C-alpha positions in Angstrom: 83.2 126.8 131.4 86.1 126.7 128.9 87.8 130.0 128.1 87.8 130.2 124.4 91.1 131.2 122.9 91.6 132.9 119.6 92.8 130.7 116.8 96.5 131.9 117.0 96.5 131.5 120.8 94.8 128.0 120.6 97.2 126.8 117.9 100.2 128.0 119.9 99.0 126.2 123.0 98.4 123.0 121.0 101.8 123.2 119.5 103.5 123.7 122.9 102.0 120.3 124.1 102.1 118.4 120.9 105.5 116.6 121.3 104.5 115.2 124.7 101.0 114.2 123.5 102.2 112.7 120.3 105.2 110.8 121.7 103.4 107.4 121.9 101.8 107.8 118.5 105.1 108.6 116.8 106.5 105.4 118.2 103.5 103.3 117.4 103.6 103.4 113.5 100.7 100.9 113.0 97.1 100.9 114.0 93.7 99.3 113.1 90.7 101.2 111.8 87.3 99.6 112.3 84.3 100.7 110.2 81.2 99.3 111.8 77.5 100.3 111.8 74.1 99.7 110.4 75.6 99.8 106.9 77.3 96.5 107.7 74.0 94.7 107.4 73.7 95.7 103.7 77.3 94.8 102.9 77.5 97.2 100.0 79.8 100.0 101.2 79.5 102.3 104.2 78.1 105.1 102.0 75.2 102.8 100.9 72.5 105.0 102.5 73.5 108.0 100.4 74.6 106.2 97.3 71.4 104.2 97.0 69.2 107.1 98.2 67.5 105.3 101.0 64.5 106.8 102.7 65.4 107.6 106.3 62.5 105.6 107.7 63.4 102.6 105.7 67.0 102.8 106.7 65.9 103.1 110.4 64.2 99.7 109.9 67.5 98.3 108.7 69.3 99.8 111.7 66.8 98.0 114.0 68.3 94.7 112.9 71.9 95.7 113.9 72.6 93.5 116.9 76.2 92.3 116.8 77.4 89.6 119.1 78.8 90.7 122.5 82.5 90.0 122.6 83.2 90.9 119.0 85.4 93.9 119.9 87.7 91.6 121.8 88.2 89.6 118.6 89.2 92.8 116.8 91.6 93.9 119.6 93.2 90.4 119.9 93.9 90.4 116.1 95.3 94.0 116.2 97.7 93.0 119.0 98.7 89.8 117.1 99.3 92.0 114.0 101.8 94.2 115.9 99.4 97.2 115.9 99.5 99.6 118.8 96.2 101.4 118.6 92.6 101.1 117.3 90.1 103.6 116.0 86.4 102.8 115.9 83.6 104.5 114.0 81.6 105.6 117.0 79.1 107.1 114.4 79.5 107.1 110.7 77.7 109.4 108.2 74.5 107.4 108.6 74.1 109.1 112.0 73.7 105.8 114.0 75.6 105.9 117.3 77.4 102.8 118.6 77.0 103.8 122.3 74.1 104.3 124.7 73.7 108.0 123.8 71.2 110.2 125.7 71.8 112.9 123.1 71.1 110.8 120.1 68.3 108.2 120.5 69.2 106.8 117.1 71.7 104.4 118.7 72.6 100.8 119.0 71.0 100.4 122.5 67.8 102.5 122.3 67.0 101.9 118.6 68.1 98.3 118.0 68.3 96.8 121.5 71.9 96.0 121.2 74.8 96.6 123.7 77.1 99.6 124.1 79.8 98.7 121.5 81.9 101.7 122.4 82.2 100.6 126.0 83.1 97.1 125.1 85.6 98.4 122.5 87.4 100.5 125.1 87.6 97.6 127.5 89.0 95.3 124.7 91.6 97.9 123.8 92.8 98.1 127.4 92.8 94.3 127.8 95.3 93.9 124.9 97.4 97.0 125.6 96.1 99.1 122.7 95.6 102.9 122.7 92.0 104.0 122.1 90.7 106.1 119.2 87.2 107.4 118.4 86.2 108.2 114.9 83.4 110.8 114.8 81.6 111.9 111.7 80.6 115.5 111.4 78.4 114.8 108.4 75.0 113.2 109.3 72.4 111.9 106.8 69.9 111.2 109.5 69.6 114.4 111.6 67.2 117.0 110.0 69.5 120.0 110.7 72.6 118.4 109.2 72.2 120.0 105.8 70.0 123.0 106.8 72.9 124.2 109.0 74.6 125.4 105.8 72.0 128.2 105.3 69.9 128.3 108.5 71.7 129.8 111.5 69.2 128.3 114.0 69.6 124.9 112.5 73.4 125.3 112.7 73.2 126.2 116.4 71.0 123.1 117.0 73.3 120.8 115.1 76.4 122.1 116.8 74.8 121.5 120.1 73.9 118.0 119.0 77.5 117.3 118.0 79.1 118.8 121.1 76.6 116.9 123.3 77.7 113.6 121.8 81.3 114.5 122.1 80.8 115.2 125.8 79.3 111.8 126.2 82.2 110.1 124.5 85.0 112.1 126.0 83.6 113.3 129.3 84.9 110.5 131.4 82.3 107.7 131.0 84.8 105.7 128.8 88.0 106.9 130.6 91.0 108.3 128.9 90.7 108.4 125.1 93.8 108.9 123.0 92.6 109.9 119.6 89.7 111.9 118.2 89.4 111.1 114.5 87.0 113.5 112.8 85.6 112.8 109.3 83.8 114.6 106.5 83.1 118.2 107.5 80.2 118.7 105.1 78.2 120.8 104.3 80.2 123.6 106.1 83.2 125.0 104.3 85.2 126.4 107.2 86.1 125.8 110.8 84.0 128.8 111.7 80.9 127.0 110.2 81.5 124.0 112.4 82.5 126.0 115.5 85.6 123.8 115.5 87.7 126.2 117.5 85.2 126.1 120.3 84.4 122.4 119.9 88.0 121.3 120.0 88.9 123.4 123.0 86.1 121.7 124.8 87.5 118.3 123.7 90.9 119.2 125.0 89.5 120.4 128.3 87.8 117.0 128.7 90.8 115.0 127.5 94.0 117.0 127.9 96.3 114.4 126.4 94.1 113.6 123.3 95.4 114.0 119.8 93.1 115.2 117.0 93.3 114.8 113.3 92.8 117.6 110.7 89.3 116.9 109.4 87.4 119.5 111.4 88.9 122.3 109.1 91.8 123.0 111.6 95.3 121.5 111.2 95.3 120.2 114.8 97.9 117.4 115.4 98.1 115.2 112.3 97.0 114.9 108.7 95.1 111.9 107.2 95.8 111.1 103.5 93.2 108.5 102.5 93.9 105.5 100.3 97.3 107.0 99.4 100.7 106.8 101.1 101.6 110.4 100.7 103.6 112.2 103.4 102.5 115.6 104.6 105.6 117.8 104.5 106.7 119.0 107.9 103.7 117.5 109.7 102.8 114.3 111.5 100.7 112.2 109.1 98.8 108.9 109.0 97.7 107.1 105.9 94.3 105.4 106.3 93.9 102.5 103.9 91.2 99.9 103.2 92.2 96.2 103.6 90.2 95.1 100.6 91.0 98.2 98.4 87.2 98.6 97.7 85.2 99.5 100.7 85.7 100.7 104.3 82.5 98.8 105.4 81.8 95.1 105.3 81.9 93.3 102.0 81.2 89.6 101.6 84.4 87.7 101.5 83.7 86.4 97.9 83.7 90.1 96.8 86.5 91.3 99.0 89.1 88.5 99.1 90.4 88.8 95.5 91.3 92.4 96.2 92.6 92.2 99.8 96.2 92.7 100.7 98.4 89.8 101.6 101.0 90.1 104.3 103.8 91.1 101.9 101.6 93.9 100.5 100.8 95.2 104.1 104.5 95.3 105.0 105.2 97.2 101.8 102.7 99.8 102.8 104.1 99.9 106.3 107.6 100.4 105.0 106.5 103.3 102.8 104.9 105.2 105.6 107.8 104.5 108.0 110.3 105.6 105.4 108.6 108.9 105.2 108.0 109.3 109.0 104.2 108.5 109.0 101.8 105.9 110.5 99.6 103.3 108.8 96.0 103.0 109.9 94.7 99.8 108.2 91.0 99.3 108.1 88.8 96.2 108.4 85.0 96.1 108.1 83.6 93.4 110.5 80.7 91.2 109.5 77.2 92.0 110.7 77.7 89.8 113.8 80.9 91.6 114.5 83.2 88.8 113.4 86.5 89.6 111.6 86.4 89.0 107.9 88.3 85.7 107.3 90.5 87.2 104.5 92.0 89.6 107.1 93.1 87.1 109.7 96.0 85.2 108.3 97.8 88.2 106.6 97.6 90.3 109.7 98.8 87.5 111.9 101.7 86.9 109.6 102.6 90.6 109.6 102.6 90.4 113.4 105.1 87.5 113.4 107.4 89.5 111.1 107.1 92.6 113.3 107.9 90.6 116.4 111.2 89.7 114.8 112.1 92.9 113.0 109.8 95.6 114.3 111.8 97.0 117.1 114.8 97.6 114.8 113.1 98.7 111.5 109.6 99.9 112.3 108.7 101.1 115.8 110.0 104.2 117.5 111.6 107.4 116.2 112.8 106.9 112.7 114.7 109.4 110.6 112.5 110.1 107.6 113.6 110.8 104.0 117.4 111.0 104.5 118.4 108.2 102.0 117.2 107.9 98.5 117.0 104.7 96.4 120.3 102.9 96.8 119.5 99.3 95.6 117.4 97.7 93.1 116.1 95.0 95.5 114.7 96.9 98.4 114.3 100.1 100.4 115.5 101.5 103.8 114.2 102.8 107.0 116.7 104.8 109.1 117.5 105.5 112.7 120.3 108.0 113.0 123.5 106.5 111.5 121.9 103.1 111.1 120.0 102.0 108.0 117.7 99.1 107.9 117.5 97.6 104.5 114.2 95.7 103.7 115.2 93.3 100.9 112.0 92.6 99.0 113.7 90.7 96.2 116.5 88.3 97.0 119.4 88.1 94.7 122.9 86.5 94.5 124.3 90.0 94.5 123.8 92.7 97.1 125.1 96.1 96.1 124.4 99.6 97.4 125.3 102.7 95.4 125.8 106.3 96.1 127.0 106.4 99.7 129.7 108.9 100.6 129.9 108.0 104.2 132.2 105.2 105.5 130.3 102.0 106.4 131.3 100.6 109.7 129.4 97.2 109.6 126.6 95.3 108.0 124.7 92.7 109.9 121.9 90.3 109.1 118.9 90.5 111.4 117.5 89.3 113.7 120.8 87.6 115.0 123.0 90.5 113.8 125.2 88.1 112.0 128.1 90.2 110.5 128.5 90.1 106.7 131.7 90.9 104.7 131.6 93.9 102.4 133.9 96.1 100.3 133.3 99.8 99.8 134.5 101.9 96.9 133.8 105.5 95.9 130.8 104.2 93.9 129.5 101.1 95.6 129.2 99.0 98.7 129.3 95.3 97.6 128.1 92.9 100.3 128.8 89.2 100.5 125.1 88.0 100.6 123.9 85.5 103.1 123.1 82.0 102.1 119.4 81.4 101.0 118.7 79.5 104.2 119.4 82.7 106.2 116.7 84.7 104.4 113.5 85.7 106.2 111.2 82.7 106.3 108.0 84.5 107.5 107.2 86.7 104.4 110.5 86.6 102.6 111.5 90.2 103.5 115.0 90.0 104.9 116.3 92.9 107.0 120.0 94.1 107.1 121.4 96.6 109.5 124.0 99.0 108.0 125.8 101.1 110.6 127.8 104.0 109.3 130.5 105.9 111.2 128.3 109.0 111.1 125.0 110.1 109.6 125.0 108.6 106.1 125.2 110.9 103.1 123.7 109.5 100.0 123.4 110.8 96.4 121.5 108.7 93.9 122.4 108.5 90.3 122.0 111.8 88.4 120.1 109.9 85.7 117.6 108.5 88.1 114.7 111.0 87.4 114.8 110.0 83.7 115.4 106.3 84.2 113.2 105.4 87.2 115.2 102.2 87.6 113.0 99.6 89.2 110.3 102.1 90.2 107.4 100.0 89.0 108.8 96.8 90.4 109.1 98.3 93.9 105.7 99.9 94.1 
């Protein structure tokens, strides 16, 4: 029996262990989100059941056809590892209420209802095979369970539904699947508060089952990290993770003919990754596998290319503890990530001039990665002017070249006082 702490006591205890629990996540920077479920069969958005007002019985008939190919999760994990991602998060159950494991609490699942295999089990095994941390997405909202909306006004229905949710969490986190690193809640509707969900009690149970787990902020408690969706917006003073769709349209599966024109290329993915790293966050990039579980073809080449770039530059400019938000815009051709007194300049636009403005601190050296080739420079009160490399020294993977600027101490930078009015290059660099 878990001793239930008050909210202040609980939050103090969580805060006391957060740095140790979050250490790997803060270093990881990049993960893969997987939206998979019965909705995949329809290929029209993961909210299709609600948006198109499907009858529950008719949607159950759809779910009976959901039988992905064994081994599909290994394909996801292999691609995530090739992309330089460090963790994966799977929708163990989306809002449609269909569970992707052999649940005894919820018979509406991939094994009992459709005769498929335990996808969650295979997913965990695949993550371990490729050295990835394991995350479980878990929807609080449920369009299938009869008490899921009654619980907003019926105390008995609320008690039954809370028991239903905690029963499934015990199955997922109680040891059958080993150590789980992330619990990623979603959509706390219809309740308006953590009291309505019993989140204080529920999350203490979760932490009792998995002491090292990290939990997001979507159960109406702040917990460990915030989750801006489809926007790269830092949460001030908090750990944060931007979750983004690969195709900019849908989290669930879309036919490649629909998705490919809107999907990110490798350069665009790295621009997103830079933005979150610059502000001290993580990027959780989603793919929606096909009904058989295969990876959408439009996702493969861009992610593999990103992985090749990260293999060369990631240890310096991406992974590990970066220093967020210390340096403002200093060049019209790229942006920085920072690690102490070293700045890593991601040059998105190559030019025959390389100039940085606004630094007060003395620059010790500037080197071209990955070989750390030294470059000549001059520094005045206003500018650092660099002798640029020859074009054949530019990055050949995605044309984003990285320079290491080492200062004698933590760099102090002031951007042009007219910048708020001018927004020089802002649109170009979005």
